[in-house]
C-alpha positions, 0 to 999 in steps of 0.5 A: 405906392409908399410903405404907409399906403400899402399898409393902409390898403392892406388893413382896409382889405383885411377889415373888408374881409372880416365884414364879409365873413358869414354870420356863422363865423361870428356866432358859435355855440357849444352843445354837450350831447350824448354820443348817440346824436353824433354817432347816429349821424343825426347832427350831421343831418340837422346842424347844417340846416339850422346854420343855414337858417340862422347863421349860428354854428353849433360845435358838439362835444359828444359824451355820455349823458353824465359827462355832458351834464357835468360839462354843462355844470362847469359852464363849458357848454351853452346847451345840453342835449341828452337822454336821461330824464331823471338826471336832466330834471335834477340838472334843472332843479339844481339851478344848472339849467333853465328849462328842459324841453322834450325833443324826440325819442327812440328806443333801446334794443339788446343786441347779441350773437346771432346764435343767441346763447342766452336765449333772449328770444324766449324772454318775456320782458327786458329785465328777464332778458338781462337775467337770462344773460347773467344766468348764462354768464354770456359775455355782456359789453357795458358802456360803464361810462355814466351815460344815458344808455349805461343808466338805462342798463343799470335800471334793467339789471336792478329790475332783474335783481342782478348785480352784474360782475365777473369775467362775463361782464365787460365794462368798456368805459367807452362810447356806444360805437366803441362798445358795439365794436367790443361786442362784435369782436367778443362777441357779446350782448350789449344794450344800445339805442336803436339810432346808433345800432342802425348806423353801426357798420361793423356788426359782425355776428351781432343781431337784435336779440330783444326789442319792443318792451315799453321800458326800453323807451328812450326820450331825449331832452334839451336844456339851456345852461343857466346864464345866471350861474355862468354869465358867459353862456351864449343864452340868446344863441343857445335858446335860438337853437332850442327854439329851432329844435322844437319848432316845426322846422327842427322837428321835421328835420329830425323826422326826415333823417333815415338810415337804410330807409328807417327813421332813427328818431321820432320828434315829440316836442310839445 
């Protein structure tokens, strides 16, 4: 066989290999999402199901909600999937996103040392629980990262009439998992979404100190980044992901995800 023949055969083989690659290797979208969807294991459960049905691969940038929305504003993601409704609605109103869709919800809980030094078990509601932490100057680990959880925490401090600060207030500037690790080591109280808490393994002395107040409701939304603002956005594939997430198949996939027999997220797409 001549050198030219070998070259042509090699090239033909290469083209055949490319043609044989699955669609997932050719169609990839980027989703900027809150850390809770990643840390809880939800994405590890649902994304393979989506890819098997559509051939579209989803690559996740896991960040706090504020950072994820900023990633969308820069056009560095095709879809954002986060949990701070007011910020999401502003993202759409400012023209960075096309439309917000409800996806699912869970709730926030306040975790803390099992001996409950601030007496949260006696609190009438979530703001009273936060006020009790401040009043006792019990250590509190905050994400401090402009995430959806941090935004919820700030709303609770405001409702409690507290401006947190001082040696007892520990701002980690980190994701939920890292902040819970800090809380376990200190130990300290912390606000966390229930999904991440149920998946968190390094609890140490931490238990749920307060839960159940309706103000701790935690809804998630999904938005396509506006292709009119960022023409490179993969609008068709991104919308296919959104359509699947809010479809019966996607909602059933979310509902079926459990840790230790407990459901972490509850679908609520309209």
